[in-house]
C-alpha positions, 0 to 999 in steps of 0.5 A, a space after each residue: 870672320 870677327 877675328 879676322 878683323 881686329 886682326 886687320 885693324 891691330 896690323 893698321 897700327 903696326 903698319 901706320 907706324 912703322 912708315 913714320 906716323 907720330 902722332 900731331 900731339 904724341 911725345 914731338 909731335 910736331 902740335 905739341 909746339 902748338 898747345 898754349 901759345 897762340 895769341 888770339 886777337 881780343 873779340 870784338 863780336 858774339 861769333 868772334 867770341 865764340 870763335 876765340 873760345 872754341 880755339 882755346 879750349 883744344 888749343 890753350 893762349 899763349 903768347 908765342 905766335 900771334 894770330 890775325 884773324 877775320 871773321 865774317 858770315 853771310 845769311 842766305 834764303 834756303 826755304 821756302 813755302 808756295 807762299 813765298 815764305 822762307 823757312 830755312 836759311 844756311 849760315 856761308 862762313 869764312 875764317 881768315 887767319 895768319 900766323 906769324 911768331 910774336 916779336 919777329 912778327 915774320 908770317 909763319 902760316 896763314 890760310 882761309 876756311 869756310 864753312 856752313 850750316 842752317 837753321 829753320 824759321 817755323 816755330 814763332 819769333 823766340 825760338 826762330 832767334 834761338 836757332 839763329 844764334 845756334 847756327 853761328 855758335 855751331 859756325 864759329 866751333 867748325 870754323 875753329 877746328 878747321 883752322 886747328 887743322 889746318 896749323 896742325 897740318 903746318 906744324 911740323 914747317 913752324 919753329 922748334 
């Protein structure tokens, strides 16, 4: 049983190669043209800083493309006790981006992505504030990863 599963896995790898699959970061992959080529706007908030940190950790920093970015988040009570005290919050976030050629200013890609995360308020005030900060950071990491994924999916349409 185990041997047949391994064979299936190996044959699946051959099948994807035969269908024209090219790794996005591989030699000749479309994602390579985005590596170390996108300039993000200077962060003006802690949320923007966390987004930029994650984005640049994965993609690097460059000057070939400029990205216009709008980040927003809102907090909503999600759980409560019988006395009406909120015990859980949900953070909904949105990232709207526009990728432009740095020289010609032509729009090359644009999109919007949304995500959510949550945190608990059942601890002390310090623990709640720490949980909220952590949830904000996790939200920006999720949004940055989603923007990167969107860009990688459209990378083959970008100029070489």
